Biopython code that builds the backbone (N, CA, C, O; Angstrom):
import numpy as np
from Bio.PDB.StructureBuilder import StructureBuilder

atoms = [
    (1, "MET", "N", (-34.025, -10.623, -13.508)),
    (1, "MET", "CA", (-32.870, -10.021, -14.073)),
    (1, "MET", "C", (-32.049, -11.215, -15.212)),
    (1, "MET", "O", (-31.716, -12.399, -15.161)),
    (2, "SER", "N", (-31.984, -10.182, -16.125)),
    (2, "SER", "CA", (-31.651, -11.197, -17.334)),
    (2, "SER", "C", (-30.165, -11.119, -17.330)),
    (2, "SER", "O", (-29.396, -10.205, -17.033)),
    (3, "THR", "N", (-29.916, -12.773, -17.893)),
    (3, "THR", "CA", (-28.348, -12.584, -17.885)),
    (3, "THR", "C", (-27.437, -11.660, -19.049)),
    (3, "THR", "O", (-26.309, -11.170, -19.001)),
    (4, "GLY", "N", (-28.759, -11.682, -20.356)),
    (4, "GLY", "CA", (-27.859, -10.650, -21.097)),
    (4, "GLY", "C", (-27.691, -9.439, -20.730)),
    (4, "GLY", "O", (-26.611, -8.890, -20.950)),
    (5, "THR", "N", (-28.499, -8.919, -20.233)),
    (5, "THR", "CA", (-28.489, -7.247, -19.686)),
    (5, "THR", "C", (-27.505, -7.209, -18.463)),
    (5, "THR", "O", (-26.844, -6.188, -18.273)),
    (6, "ALA", "N", (-27.393, -8.258, -17.658)),
    (6, "ALA", "CA", (-26.465, -8.086, -16.474)),
    (6, "ALA", "C", (-24.642, -7.952, -16.997)),
    (6, "ALA", "O", (-23.714, -7.219, -16.659)),
    (7, "GLN", "N", (-24.813, -9.155, -18.031)),
    (7, "GLN", "CA", (-23.433, -9.055, -19.024)),
    (7, "GLN", "C", (-23.038, -7.520, -19.098)),
    (7, "GLN", "O", (-22.092, -6.918, -18.589)),
    (8, "LYS", "N", (-23.915, -7.160, -19.775)),
    (8, "LYS", "CA", (-23.784, -5.380, -21.130)),
    (8, "LYS", "C", (-23.215, -4.965, -19.576)),
    (8, "LYS", "O", (-21.996, -4.831, -19.475)),
    (9, "GLY", "N", (-24.087, -4.750, -18.317)),
    (9, "GLY", "CA", (-24.287, -4.148, -17.277)),
    (9, "GLY", "C", (-22.591, -4.361, -16.873)),
    (9, "GLY", "O", (-21.864, -3.370, -16.930)),
    (10, "LEU", "N", (-22.081, -5.553, -16.513)),
    (10, "LEU", "CA", (-20.718, -5.457, -16.219)),
    (10, "LEU", "C", (-20.082, -5.048, -17.325)),
    (10, "LEU", "O", (-19.370, -4.114, -16.955)),
    (11, "TRP", "N", (-19.908, -5.257, -18.717)),
    (11, "TRP", "CA", (-19.078, -4.678, -19.387)),
    (11, "TRP", "C", (-19.018, -3.168, -19.086)),
    (11, "TRP", "O", (-17.929, -2.659, -18.818)),
    (12, "LYS", "N", (-20.449, -2.233, -19.127)),
    (12, "LYS", "CA", (-20.143, -0.974, -18.642)),
    (12, "LYS", "C", (-19.476, -0.749, -17.458)),
    (12, "LYS", "O", (-18.728, 0.227, -17.410)),
    (13, "LEU", "N", (-19.606, -1.495, -16.445)),
    (13, "LEU", "CA", (-19.013, -1.405, -15.158)),
    (13, "LEU", "C", (-17.493, -1.594, -15.076)),
    (13, "LEU", "O", (-16.832, -1.229, -14.104)),
    (14, "MET", "N", (-16.889, -2.302, -16.369)),
    (14, "MET", "CA", (-15.415, -2.696, -16.132)),
    (14, "MET", "C", (-14.652, -1.555, -17.192)),
    (14, "MET", "O", (-13.438, -1.353, -17.232)),
    (15, "LEU", "N", (-15.748, -0.839, -18.073)),
    (15, "LEU", "CA", (-15.511, 0.549, -18.477)),
    (15, "LEU", "C", (-15.180, 1.313, -18.019)),
    (15, "LEU", "O", (-14.108, 1.850, -18.300)),
    (16, "LYS", "N", (-15.994, 1.710, -17.073)),
    (16, "LYS", "CA", (-16.153, 2.712, -16.247)),
    (16, "LYS", "C", (-15.194, 2.652, -14.962)),
    (16, "LYS", "O", (-14.698, 3.663, -14.465)),
    (17, "LEU", "N", (-15.023, 1.554, -14.558)),
    (17, "LEU", "CA", (-14.061, 0.887, -13.749)),
    (17, "LEU", "C", (-13.297, 0.340, -13.817)),
    (17, "LEU", "O", (-13.298, -0.750, -13.246)),
    (18, "PRO", "N", (-12.123, 0.796, -14.601)),
    (18, "PRO", "CA", (-10.884, -0.054, -15.204)),
    (18, "PRO", "C", (-9.973, -0.693, -13.852)),
    (18, "PRO", "O", (-9.551, -1.840, -13.999)),
    (19, "ALA", "N", (-9.730, -0.131, -12.826)),
    (19, "ALA", "CA", (-9.017, -0.699, -11.953)),
    (19, "ALA", "C", (-9.526, -2.161, -11.164)),
    (19, "ALA", "O", (-8.823, -2.829, -10.405)),
    (20, "LEU", "N", (-10.824, -2.429, -11.533)),
    (20, "LEU", "CA", (-11.337, -2.914, -10.753)),
    (20, "LEU", "C", (-12.379, -4.218, -12.067)),
    (20, "LEU", "O", (-13.361, -4.943, -11.908)),
    (21, "ARG", "N", (-11.593, -3.959, -13.088)),
    (21, "ARG", "CA", (-12.042, -4.875, -14.194)),
    (21, "ARG", "C", (-11.887, -6.251, -13.986)),
    (21, "ARG", "O", (-12.855, -6.953, -14.278)),
    (22, "GLY", "N", (-10.610, -6.935, -13.427)),
    (22, "GLY", "CA", (-10.693, -8.324, -12.873)),
    (22, "GLY", "C", (-11.380, -8.791, -11.907)),
    (22, "GLY", "O", (-11.910, -9.902, -11.911)),
    (23, "GLN", "N", (-11.432, -7.857, -10.871)),
    (23, "GLN", "CA", (-11.809, -8.384, -9.693)),
    (23, "GLN", "C", (-13.622, -8.475, -10.200)),
    (23, "GLN", "O", (-14.251, -9.423, -9.731)),
    (24, "LEU", "N", (-14.285, -7.604, -11.022)),
    (24, "LEU", "CA", (-15.565, -7.588, -11.429)),
    (24, "LEU", "C", (-15.962, -8.733, -12.292)),
    (24, "LEU", "O", (-17.131, -9.105, -12.387)),
    (25, "GLN", "N", (-14.683, -9.442, -13.097)),
    (25, "GLN", "CA", (-15.100, -10.894, -13.531)),
    (25, "GLN", "C", (-15.153, -11.443, -12.784)),
    (25, "GLN", "O", (-16.302, -11.742, -12.460)),
    (26, "ILE", "N", (-13.923, -12.054, -11.858)),
    (26, "ILE", "CA", (-14.336, -12.432, -10.911)),
    (26, "ILE", "C", (-15.423, -12.868, -9.638)),
    (26, "ILE", "O", (-15.553, -13.969, -9.104)),
    (27, "LEU", "N", (-16.151, -11.578, -9.362)),
    (27, "LEU", "CA", (-16.934, -11.559, -8.190)),
    (27, "LEU", "C", (-18.159, -11.997, -8.860)),
    (27, "LEU", "O", (-18.998, -12.716, -8.318)),
    (28, "SER", "N", (-18.262, -11.398, -10.437)),
    (28, "SER", "CA", (-19.659, -11.389, -10.688)),
    (28, "SER", "C", (-20.322, -12.650, -11.271)),
    (28, "SER", "O", (-21.496, -12.799, -11.609)),
    (29, "ALA", "N", (-19.100, -13.694, -11.319)),
    (29, "ALA", "CA", (-19.198, -15.382, -11.494)),
    (29, "ALA", "C", (-19.942, -15.443, -10.062)),
    (29, "ALA", "O", (-21.097, -15.868, -10.013)),
    (30, "GLN", "N", (-19.355, -15.068, -9.047)),
    (30, "GLN", "CA", (-19.306, -15.802, -7.828)),
    (30, "GLN", "C", (-20.668, -15.169, -6.711)),
    (30, "GLN", "O", (-21.274, -15.790, -5.839)),
    (31, "ASN", "N", (-20.814, -13.817, -7.126)),
    (31, "ASN", "CA", (-21.954, -13.011, -6.232)),
    (31, "ASN", "C", (-22.979, -12.455, -6.819)),
    (31, "ASN", "O", (-22.973, -11.601, -7.706)),
    (32, "THR", "N", (-24.022, -13.057, -6.206)),
    (32, "THR", "CA", (-25.271, -12.794, -7.470)),
    (32, "THR", "C", (-25.984, -11.390, -7.070)),
    (32, "THR", "O", (-26.797, -10.820, -7.796)),
    (33, "SER", "N", (-25.561, -10.934, -5.831)),
    (33, "SER", "CA", (-26.061, -9.373, -5.546)),
    (33, "SER", "C", (-24.940, -8.297, -6.723)),
    (33, "SER", "O", (-25.482, -7.507, -7.497)),
    (34, "LEU", "N", (-23.848, -8.401, -6.688)),
    (34, "LEU", "CA", (-23.262, -7.953, -8.066)),
    (34, "LEU", "C", (-23.408, -8.106, -9.215)),
    (34, "LEU", "O", (-22.879, -7.395, -10.069)),
    (35, "LEU", "N", (-24.285, -9.235, -9.476)),
    (35, "LEU", "CA", (-24.731, -9.363, -10.617)),
    (35, "LEU", "C", (-26.025, -8.830, -10.976)),
    (35, "LEU", "O", (-26.358, -8.735, -12.158)),
    (36, "SER", "N", (-26.846, -8.442, -9.928)),
    (36, "SER", "CA", (-28.035, -7.622, -9.836)),
    (36, "SER", "C", (-28.003, -6.042, -9.944)),
    (36, "SER", "O", (-28.905, -5.342, -10.403)),
    (37, "LEU", "N", (-26.831, -5.629, -9.449)),
    (37, "LEU", "CA", (-26.502, -4.310, -9.362)),
    (37, "LEU", "C", (-25.819, -4.121, -10.900)),
    (37, "LEU", "O", (-25.895, -2.963, -11.310)),
    (38, "CYS", "N", (-25.160, -5.087, -11.816)),
    (38, "CYS", "CA", (-24.641, -5.025, -13.231)),
    (38, "CYS", "C", (-25.902, -4.502, -14.010)),
    (38, "CYS", "O", (-26.113, -3.502, -14.697)),
    (39, "ASP", "N", (-26.842, -5.856, -13.527)),
    (39, "ASP", "CA", (-28.423, -5.395, -14.310)),
    (39, "ASP", "C", (-29.047, -4.220, -13.897)),
    (39, "ASP", "O", (-29.829, -3.761, -14.730)),
    (40, "ALA", "N", (-28.938, -3.621, -12.894)),
    (40, "ALA", "CA", (-29.536, -2.517, -12.603)),
    (40, "ALA", "C", (-28.840, -1.295, -13.687)),
    (40, "ALA", "O", (-29.494, -0.618, -14.481)),
    (41, "PHE", "N", (-27.403, -1.232, -13.482)),
    (41, "PHE", "CA", (-26.515, -0.581, -13.759)),
    (41, "PHE", "C", (-26.560, -0.474, -15.470)),
    (41, "PHE", "O", (-26.324, 0.570, -16.076)),
    (42, "HIS", "N", (-26.836, -1.491, -15.974)),
    (42, "HIS", "CA", (-27.158, -1.680, -17.287)),
    (42, "HIS", "C", (-28.747, -0.946, -18.005)),
    (42, "HIS", "O", (-28.759, -0.458, -19.135)),
    (43, "ASP", "N", (-29.812, -0.994, -17.233)),
    (43, "ASP", "CA", (-30.949, -0.490, -16.984)),
    (43, "ASP", "C", (-31.107, 0.903, -17.056)),
    (43, "ASP", "O", (-31.770, 1.482, -17.916)),
    (44, "ALA", "N", (-30.354, 1.544, -15.942)),
    (44, "ALA", "CA", (-30.075, 2.831, -15.454)),
    (44, "ALA", "C", (-29.051, 3.578, -16.609)),
    (44, "ALA", "O", (-29.345, 4.535, -17.324)),
    (45, "SER", "N", (-28.166, 3.068, -16.575)),
    (45, "SER", "CA", (-27.032, 3.503, -17.919)),
    (45, "SER", "C", (-27.724, 3.713, -19.240)),
    (45, "SER", "O", (-27.524, 4.757, -19.860)),
    (46, "SER", "N", (-28.434, 2.884, -19.653)),
    (46, "SER", "CA", (-29.238, 3.146, -20.916)),
    (46, "SER", "C", (-30.303, 4.032, -21.310)),
    (46, "SER", "O", (-30.590, 4.526, -22.401)),
    (47, "THR", "N", (-30.952, 4.137, -19.877)),
    (47, "THR", "CA", (-31.729, 5.271, -19.982)),
    (47, "THR", "C", (-31.550, 6.561, -19.757)),
    (47, "THR", "O", (-32.249, 7.460, -20.226)),
    (48, "LEU", "N", (-30.548, 6.700, -18.985)),
    (48, "LEU", "CA", (-29.637, 7.835, -19.021)),
    (48, "LEU", "C", (-28.831, 8.363, -20.442)),
    (48, "LEU", "O", (-28.545, 9.540, -20.656)),
    (49, "ASP", "N", (-28.574, 7.374, -21.235)),
    (49, "ASP", "CA", (-27.879, 7.435, -22.438)),
    (49, "ASP", "C", (-28.943, 8.039, -23.288)),
    (49, "ASP", "O", (-28.717, 9.012, -24.007)),
    (50, "CYS", "N", (-30.209, 7.405, -23.195)),
    (50, "CYS", "CA", (-31.116, 8.161, -24.106)),
    (50, "CYS", "C", (-32.098, 9.279, -23.773)),
    (50, "CYS", "O", (-32.828, 9.983, -24.470)),
    (51, "LEU", "N", (-31.884, 9.204, -22.584)),
    (51, "LEU", "CA", (-32.278, 11.021, -22.062)),
    (51, "LEU", "C", (-31.676, 12.150, -22.312)),
    (51, "LEU", "O", (-32.237, 13.243, -22.388)),
    (52, "ARG", "N", (-30.109, 11.860, -22.497)),
    (52, "ARG", "CA", (-28.980, 12.777, -22.606)),
    (52, "ARG", "C", (-29.199, 13.010, -24.138)),
    (52, "ARG", "O", (-29.212, 14.179, -24.522)),
    (53, "MET", "N", (-29.393, 11.878, -25.161)),
    (53, "MET", "CA", (-29.603, 12.204, -26.421)),
    (53, "MET", "C", (-31.292, 12.923, -27.130)),
    (53, "MET", "O", (-31.574, 13.096, -28.316)),
    (54, "ASP", "N", (-32.151, 13.208, -25.898)),
    (54, "ASP", "CA", (-33.278, 13.279, -26.055)),
    (54, "ASP", "C", (-33.630, 15.142, -25.808)),
    (54, "ASP", "O", (-33.959, 15.561, -24.699)),
    (55, "PRO", "N", (-33.521, 15.838, -26.722)),
    (55, "PRO", "CA", (-33.385, 17.595, -26.458)),
    (55, "PRO", "C", (-34.520, 17.878, -25.545)),
    (55, "PRO", "O", (-34.382, 18.756, -24.694)),
    (56, "LYS", "N", (-35.445, 17.325, -25.627)),
    (56, "LYS", "CA", (-36.684, 17.497, -24.704)),
    (56, "LYS", "C", (-36.772, 16.991, -23.745)),
    (56, "LYS", "O", (-37.917, 16.944, -23.296)),
    (57, "ALA", "N", (-35.722, 16.383, -22.960)),
    (57, "ALA", "CA", (-35.508, 14.981, -21.552)),
    (57, "ALA", "C", (-35.716, 16.308, -20.835)),
    (57, "ALA", "O", (-35.386, 17.404, -21.287)),
    (58, "ASP", "N", (-36.455, 16.018, -19.356)),
    (58, "ASP", "CA", (-36.652, 16.476, -18.471)),
    (58, "ASP", "C", (-35.125, 16.756, -17.393)),
    (58, "ASP", "O", (-34.851, 15.853, -16.602)),
    (59, "SER", "N", (-34.459, 17.676, -17.423)),
    (59, "SER", "CA", (-33.103, 17.837, -16.621)),
    (59, "SER", "C", (-33.457, 17.129, -15.068)),
    (59, "SER", "O", (-32.813, 16.298, -14.428)),
    (60, "ALA", "N", (-34.148, 17.498, -14.900)),
    (60, "ALA", "CA", (-34.194, 17.019, -13.283)),
    (60, "ALA", "C", (-34.154, 14.996, -13.497)),
    (60, "ALA", "O", (-33.559, 14.163, -12.813)),
    (61, "ILE", "N", (-34.813, 14.860, -14.393)),
    (61, "ILE", "CA", (-34.793, 13.194, -14.531)),
    (61, "ILE", "C", (-33.310, 13.125, -14.798)),
    (61, "ILE", "O", (-32.595, 12.849, -13.835)),
    (62, "ILE", "N", (-32.862, 13.295, -15.737)),
    (62, "ILE", "CA", (-31.425, 13.540, -16.206)),
    (62, "ILE", "C", (-30.216, 13.144, -14.575)),
    (62, "ILE", "O", (-29.512, 12.173, -14.298)),
    (63, "ARG", "N", (-30.442, 14.163, -14.020)),
    (63, "ARG", "CA", (-29.889, 14.385, -13.288)),
    (63, "ARG", "C", (-30.151, 13.175, -11.912)),
    (63, "ARG", "O", (-29.201, 12.969, -11.156)),
    (64, "GLU", "N", (-31.341, 12.516, -11.713)),
    (64, "GLU", "CA", (-31.895, 11.536, -11.116)),
    (64, "GLU", "C", (-31.042, 10.210, -11.402)),
    (64, "GLU", "O", (-30.232, 9.615, -10.690)),
    (65, "TYR", "N", (-31.482, 9.975, -12.614)),
    (65, "TYR", "CA", (-30.527, 8.961, -13.387)),
    (65, "TYR", "C", (-29.236, 8.919, -13.103)),
    (65, "TYR", "O", (-28.759, 7.838, -12.755)),
    (66, "GLU", "N", (-28.430, 10.049, -13.191)),
    (66, "GLU", "CA", (-26.755, 10.021, -13.339)),
    (66, "GLU", "C", (-26.851, 9.952, -11.597)),
    (66, "GLU", "O", (-25.650, 9.979, -11.326)),
    (67, "THR", "N", (-27.362, 9.901, -10.659)),
    (67, "THR", "CA", (-27.453, 10.094, -8.979)),
    (67, "THR", "C", (-27.604, 8.103, -8.917)),
    (67, "THR", "O", (-26.992, 7.470, -8.057)),
    (68, "LEU", "N", (-28.332, 7.541, -9.773)),
    (68, "LEU", "CA", (-28.963, 6.566, -9.609)),
    (68, "LEU", "C", (-27.207, 5.532, -10.016)),
    (68, "LEU", "O", (-26.542, 4.664, -9.451)),
    (69, "CYS", "N", (-27.136, 6.284, -11.233)),
    (69, "CYS", "CA", (-25.769, 5.241, -11.789)),
    (69, "CYS", "C", (-24.728, 5.474, -10.911)),
    (69, "CYS", "O", (-23.953, 4.528, -10.774)),
    (70, "SER", "N", (-24.494, 6.500, -10.265)),
    (70, "SER", "CA", (-23.384, 6.955, -9.391)),
    (70, "SER", "C", (-23.563, 5.965, -7.816)),
    (70, "SER", "O", (-22.775, 5.376, -7.077)),
    (71, "GLU", "N", (-24.840, 6.160, -7.839)),
    (71, "GLU", "CA", (-25.090, 5.143, -6.569)),
    (71, "GLU", "C", (-24.768, 3.785, -6.699)),
    (71, "GLU", "O", (-24.389, 3.094, -5.753)),
    (72, "ILE", "N", (-24.951, 3.267, -8.189)),
    (72, "ILE", "CA", (-24.632, 1.744, -8.224)),
    (72, "ILE", "C", (-23.148, 1.707, -8.308)),
    (72, "ILE", "O", (-22.529, 0.805, -7.743)),
    (73, "GLU", "N", (-22.629, 2.507, -8.888)),
    (73, "GLU", "CA", (-21.320, 2.221, -9.019)),
    (73, "GLU", "C", (-20.627, 2.202, -7.817)),
    (73, "GLU", "O", (-19.752, 1.348, -7.668)),
    (74, "SER", "N", (-20.957, 3.289, -6.611)),
    (74, "SER", "CA", (-20.769, 3.164, -5.151)),
    (74, "SER", "C", (-20.754, 1.803, -4.623)),
    (74, "SER", "O", (-19.925, 1.277, -3.881)),
    (75, "GLU", "N", (-21.925, 1.282, -5.190)),
    (75, "GLU", "CA", (-22.127, 0.189, -4.284)),
    (75, "GLU", "C", (-21.363, -1.309, -4.889)),
    (75, "GLU", "O", (-20.920, -2.225, -4.196)),
    (76, "VAL", "N", (-21.376, -1.219, -6.245)),
    (76, "VAL", "CA", (-20.403, -1.885, -6.858)),
    (76, "VAL", "C", (-18.803, -1.849, -6.492)),
    (76, "VAL", "O", (-18.149, -2.833, -6.836)),
    (77, "ILE", "N", (-18.183, -0.857, -5.866)),
    (77, "ILE", "CA", (-16.983, -0.323, -5.513)),
    (77, "ILE", "C", (-16.777, -1.066, -3.858)),
    (77, "ILE", "O", (-15.833, -1.687, -3.368)),
    (78, "GLU", "N", (-18.226, -0.638, -3.271)),
    (78, "GLU", "CA", (-17.919, -1.316, -1.723)),
    (78, "GLU", "C", (-18.142, -2.485, -1.815)),
    (78, "GLU", "O", (-17.835, -3.132, -0.814)),
    (79, "ILE", "N", (-18.609, -3.092, -2.727)),
    (79, "ILE", "CA", (-18.310, -5.238, -2.935)),
    (79, "ILE", "C", (-17.204, -5.360, -3.456)),
    (79, "ILE", "O", (-16.751, -6.455, -3.124)),
    (80, "CYS", "N", (-16.604, -4.887, -4.021)),
    (80, "CYS", "CA", (-15.000, -5.104, -4.588)),
    (80, "CYS", "C", (-14.422, -5.149, -3.397)),
    (80, "CYS", "O", (-13.958, -6.156, -2.864)),
    (81, "LEU", "N", (-14.453, -3.569, -2.772)),
    (81, "LEU", "CA", (-13.635, -3.250, -1.456)),
    (81, "LEU", "C", (-13.495, -4.109, -0.429)),
    (81, "LEU", "O", (-12.508, -4.177, 0.304)),
    (82, "LEU", "N", (-14.881, -5.044, -0.340)),
    (82, "LEU", "CA", (-14.968, -5.821, 0.955)),
    (82, "LEU", "C", (-14.490, -6.992, 0.472)),
    (82, "LEU", "O", (-13.881, -7.625, 1.334)),
    (83, "ALA", "N", (-14.541, -7.509, -0.584)),
    (83, "ALA", "CA", (-13.927, -8.663, -1.093)),
    (83, "ALA", "C", (-12.676, -8.732, -0.926)),
    (83, "ALA", "O", (-12.144, -9.642, -0.292)),
    (84, "HIS", "N", (-12.069, -7.804, -1.460)),
    (84, "HIS", "CA", (-10.561, -7.777, -1.757)),
    (84, "HIS", "C", (-10.199, -7.529, 0.028)),
    (84, "HIS", "O", (-9.042, -7.903, 0.216)),
    (85, "SER", "N", (-10.635, -7.185, 0.917)),
    (85, "SER", "CA", (-10.208, -6.978, 2.581)),
    (85, "SER", "C", (-10.321, -8.389, 2.981)),
    (85, "SER", "O", (-9.363, -8.904, 3.558)),
    (86, "LYS", "N", (-11.488, -9.136, 2.717)),
    (86, "LYS", "CA", (-11.535, -10.469, 3.006)),
    (86, "LYS", "C", (-10.696, -11.470, 2.929)),
    (86, "LYS", "O", (-10.620, -12.412, 3.718)),
    (87, "LEU", "N", (-9.806, -11.207, 1.609)),
    (87, "LEU", "CA", (-8.558, -11.761, 0.499)),
    (87, "LEU", "C", (-7.207, -11.446, 2.052)),
    (87, "LEU", "O", (-6.158, -12.042, 2.292)),
    (88, "ARG", "N", (-7.719, -10.565, 2.612)),
    (88, "ARG", "CA", (-6.133, -10.054, 3.178)),
    (88, "ARG", "C", (-5.698, -10.903, 4.541)),
    (88, "ARG", "O", (-4.615, -10.683, 5.085)),
]
sb = StructureBuilder()
sb.init_structure("model")
sb.init_model(0)
sb.init_chain("A")
sb.init_seg("    ")
for serial, (resi, resn, name, xyz) in enumerate(atoms, 1):
    if name == "N":
        sb.init_residue(resn, " ", resi, " ")
    sb.init_atom(name, np.array(xyz, "f"), 0.0, 1.0, " ", f" {name:<3s}", serial, name[0])
structure = sb.get_structure()
């Protein structure tokens, strides 16, 4: 895992999930699983962006990457919700 790509993935997730921005910043410093998901999100979302710009890209692969990005977002949200519930 690259710290640079994980940071970029964190920024992308913070833009995508503004309600969780503060929590993502805090948790990413403490949670290696979340940081790994940020790294994976950066890779998947960057690939998806490239595929969407390619007029010859296979639509099935684009849908696969859309699903992958959505699944990563769901996992990130779940981590945030779990951490929030532990604070209560």
